[in-house]
GURO-171261 format. One record per residue (C-alpha): x, y, z; residue in one letter. Coordinates in Angstrom, 2 decimals, decimal comma, always signed. Layout:
// GURO-171261
ATOM        px        py        pz   resn
ATOM         X         Y         Z      A
...
***
This chain:
// GURO-171261
ATOM        px        py        pz   resn
ATOM     -0,10     +0,00     -0,09      X
ATOM     +1,29     +3,98     -0,73      X
ATOM     +0,06     +7,04     -0,39      X
ATOM     -0,78     +8,83     +2,76      X
ATOM     -2,75     +7,36     +5,59      X
ATOM     -6,38     +8,52     +5,28      X
ATOM     -7,53    +11,06     +7,71      X
ATOM    -10,61     +9,31     +8,18      X
ATOM     -9,01     +6,77    +10,30      X
ATOM     -9,21     +9,10    +13,16      X
ATOM    -13,05     +8,62    +13,17      X
ATOM    -12,88     +4,72    +13,81      X
ATOM    -13,02     +5,27    +17,66      X
ATOM    -14,02     +1,61    +18,35      X
ATOM    -10,95     +0,45    +16,41      X
ATOM     -8,70     -1,96    +19,30      X
ATOM     -5,48     -2,90    +16,47      X
ATOM     -4,31     -0,45    +13,51      X
ATOM     -1,39     -2,26    +11,91      X
ATOM     -0,31     -0,99     +8,66      X
ATOM     +3,35     -1,56     +8,79      X
ATOM     +5,51     -3,21     +5,90      X
ATOM     +4,13     -1,02     +3,26      X
ATOM     +5,02     +2,32     +1,34      X
ATOM     +2,97     +4,76     +3,40      X
ATOM     +4,73     +8,76     +3,03      X
ATOM     +2,98    +11,82     +4,61      X
ATOM     +2,82    +12,48     +8,19      X
ATOM     +1,29    +10,32    +11,31      X
ATOM     -1,82    +12,17    +11,57      X
ATOM     -2,39    +14,02    +15,09      X
ATOM     -6,13    +12,56    +14,42      X
ATOM     -5,25     +9,08    +15,09      X
ATOM     -5,18    +10,30    +19,10      X
ATOM     -8,77     +9,90    +18,50      X
ATOM     -8,57     +6,19    +18,74      X
ATOM     -8,84     +5,68    +22,43      X
ATOM     -9,66     +2,22    +22,46      X
ATOM     -6,48     +1,12    +20,84      X
ATOM     -4,52     -1,28    +21,93      X
ATOM     -2,00     -1,66    +19,47      X
ATOM     -0,74     +1,03    +16,61      X
ATOM     +1,83     -0,38    +14,27      X
ATOM     +3,27     +1,74    +11,50      X
ATOM     +6,34     +0,92    +11,44      X
ATOM     +8,75     +0,11     +8,18      X
ATOM     +7,00     +2,57     +5,88      X
ATOM     +8,00     +6,07     +4,58      X
ATOM     +6,60     +8,33     +7,01      X
ATOM     +8,31    +11,67     +7,99      X
ATOM     +7,41    +14,87    +10,34      X
ATOM     +7,20    +14,66    +13,61      X
ATOM     +5,30    +12,30    +16,13      X
ATOM     +2,21    +14,07    +17,46      X
ATOM     +1,88    +14,38    +20,59      X
ATOM     -2,00    +13,62    +20,39      X
ATOM     -0,79     +9,36    +20,85      X
ATOM     -0,38    +10,45    +24,22      X
ATOM     -4,11    +10,04    +24,29      X
ATOM     -3,97     +6,59    +23,80      X
ATOM     -3,77     +5,24    +27,53      X
ATOM     -4,98     +1,95    +26,34      X
ATOM     -2,05     +1,06    +24,31      X
ATOM     +0,43     -1,77    +24,96      X
ATOM     +2,30     -1,76    +21,78      X
ATOM     +3,45     +1,54    +19,89      X
ATOM     +5,87     +0,48    +16,84      X
ATOM     +6,90     +3,56    +14,74      X
ATOM    +10,34     +2,11    +13,57      X
ATOM    +12,22     +1,83     +9,95      X
ATOM    +10,43     +5,42     +9,07      X
ATOM    +11,99     +8,75     +8,23      X
ATOM    +10,67    +10,45    +11,74      X
ATOM    +11,97    +13,68    +12,75      X
ATOM    +11,61    +16,22    +15,76      X
ATOM    +11,80    +15,14    +19,44      X
ATOM    +10,12    +12,38    +21,15      X
ATOM     +7,03    +13,86    +22,89      X
ATOM     +6,76    +14,06    +26,39      X
ATOM     +3,08    +12,98    +26,05      X
ATOM     +4,13     +9,11    +25,44      X
ATOM     +5,20     +9,42    +29,00      X
ATOM     +1,23     +8,76    +29,52      X
ATOM     +1,10     +5,67    +28,06      X
ATOM     +1,36     +3,52    +31,33      X
ATOM     +0,41     +0,32    +29,67      X
ATOM     +3,07     +0,18    +27,16      X
ATOM     +4,63     -2,92    +27,10      X
ATOM     +6,39     -2,28    +23,63      X
ATOM     +8,00     +1,10    +22,44      X
ATOM     +9,80     +1,14    +19,33      X
ATOM    +11,13     +4,16    +17,50      X
ATOM    +14,41     +3,08    +16,48      X
ATOM    +15,81     +3,54    +12,70      X
ATOM    +14,04     +6,97    +12,22      X
ATOM    +15,98    +10,46    +12,61      X
ATOM    +14,86    +11,55    +15,74      X
ATOM    +16,86    +14,46    +17,96      X
ATOM    +16,75    +15,67    +21,00      X
ATOM    +16,91    +14,30    +24,73      X
ATOM    +14,76    +11,34    +25,74      X
ATOM    +11,93    +12,88    +28,09      X
ATOM    +12,43    +11,91    +31,48      X
ATOM     +8,62    +10,75    +31,46      X
ATOM     +9,53     +7,41    +29,42      X
ATOM    +10,70     +6,70    +33,06      X
ATOM     +6,95     +6,22    +34,15      X
ATOM     +6,10     +3,82    +31,41      X
ATOM     +6,79     +0,93    +34,06      X
ATOM     +4,78     -1,81    +32,19      X
ATOM     +7,67     -1,74    +29,17      X
ATOM     +8,81     -4,88    +28,86      X
ATOM    +10,96     -3,58    +25,42      X
ATOM    +12,22     -0,17    +24,76      X
ATOM    +14,00     +0,58    +21,27      X
ATOM    +15,30     +3,89    +20,49      X
ATOM    +18,33     +2,87    +18,39      X
ATOM    +19,36     +4,42    +15,50      X
ATOM    +18,70     +7,91    +15,54      X
ATOM    +20,27    +11,21    +16,52      X
ATOM    +19,06    +11,49    +19,95      X
ATOM    +21,48    +13,31    +22,45      X
ATOM    +21,69    +14,41    +26,05      X
ATOM    +22,19    +12,00    +28,76      X
ATOM    +20,21     +8,45    +29,66      X
ATOM    +17,64     +9,34    +32,51      X
ATOM    +18,15     +7,98    +35,56      X
ATOM    +14,24     +7,42    +35,58      X
ATOM    +14,90     +4,38    +33,64      X
ATOM    +15,90     +2,65    +36,06      X
ATOM    +12,36     +2,48    +36,89      X
ATOM    +11,85     +0,67    +34,09      X
ATOM    +12,18     -3,00    +35,90      X
ATOM    +10,00     -5,16    +33,68      X
ATOM    +12,64     -4,16    +30,89      X
ATOM    +14,14     -7,30    +28,98      X
ATOM    +15,14     -5,34    +26,06      X
ATOM    +16,97     -1,58    +26,24      X
ATOM    +18,23     -0,68    +22,98      X
ATOM    +19,95     +2,95    +23,17      X
ATOM    +22,52     +2,36    +20,76      X
ATOM    +23,64     +4,32    +17,59      X
ATOM    +22,89     +8,24    +18,74      X
ATOM    +25,17    +10,35    +20,56      X
ATOM    +24,47    +10,01    +24,02      X
ATOM    +26,48    +11,67    +26,27      X
ATOM    +27,36    +11,58    +30,21      X
ATOM    +27,65     +8,60    +32,40      X
ATOM    +26,01     +4,89    +32,07      X
ATOM    +23,08     +5,62    +34,95      X
ATOM    +23,60     +3,52    +37,75      X
ATOM    +19,98     +3,15    +38,28      X
ATOM    +20,35     +0,29    +35,47      X
ATOM    +21,32     -1,75    +37,81      X
ATOM    +17,98     -2,17    +39,04      X
ATOM    +16,51     -3,46    +35,55      X
ATOM    +16,52     -6,97    +36,74      X
ATOM    +14,97     -8,63    +34,14      X
ATOM    +17,11     -7,31    +31,45      X
ATOM    +18,38     -9,59    +28,81      X
ATOM    +19,76     -7,02    +26,02      X
ATOM    +21,63     -3,79    +26,75      X
ATOM    +22,95     -1,91    +24,00      X
ATOM    +24,95     +1,43    +24,72      X
ATOM    +27,52     +1,17    +21,59      X
ATOM    +28,02     +3,81    +19,13      X
ATOM    +27,38     +6,74    +21,32      X
ATOM    +29,63     +9,19    +23,23      X
ATOM    +29,43     +7,98    +26,83      X
ATOM    +31,93     +8,48    +28,93      X
ATOM    +33,16     +7,41    +32,75      X
ATOM    +33,24     +4,24    +34,17      X
ATOM    +30,98     +1,26    +34,06      X
ATOM    +28,43     +1,24    +37,24      X
ATOM    +29,35     -1,64    +39,54      X
ATOM    +25,33     -1,83    +39,69      X
ATOM    +25,24     -3,34    +36,26      X
ATOM    +26,66     -6,45    +37,77      X
ATOM    +23,18     -6,78    +39,17      X
ATOM    +21,97     -7,68    +36,10      X
ATOM    +21,70    -11,32    +36,33      X
ATOM    +19,63    -11,86    +33,52      X
ATOM    +21,83    -10,32    +31,19      X
ATOM    +22,72    -12,15    +28,03      X
ATOM    +23,86     -9,40    +25,57      X
ATOM    +25,85     -6,29    +26,95      X
***
């Protein structure tokens, strides 16, 4: 499928699953998708979408899966995504996102997968990520993060994969990472 995503999809207020992934959609993610408050899954990944992530997606408080990866999205990650407290997967990887990670993403305590890699994100890794104790995968590689690795990541005892390579991190590796007994990939 190609072309733009029709604005009228915002009228389907009973929709619980919207999967338009692996197509050739262009244009932007419509802010009207924020009206689909019954959605549990929104997957627009692997298209050619551009523009910014609309903050209206923060209204989708029932979402457990948000996949916007492998597009050409720009701009920053909206703070409003921190309202999606039922999310178990948030994947924004393989885009051209910039700016810092909002601290509010540390409120997404049900997250199991957080994939933000292969973007142009910068700033420091939020210490609030230590609250994401359900995480099994944290992918932050291939960005422009600076500063030290937060010792709070040692609280992520379910973590199996921690990817931090190809950034500009400095300092020492925190001793607390030794508490990650489920870790199979560092």
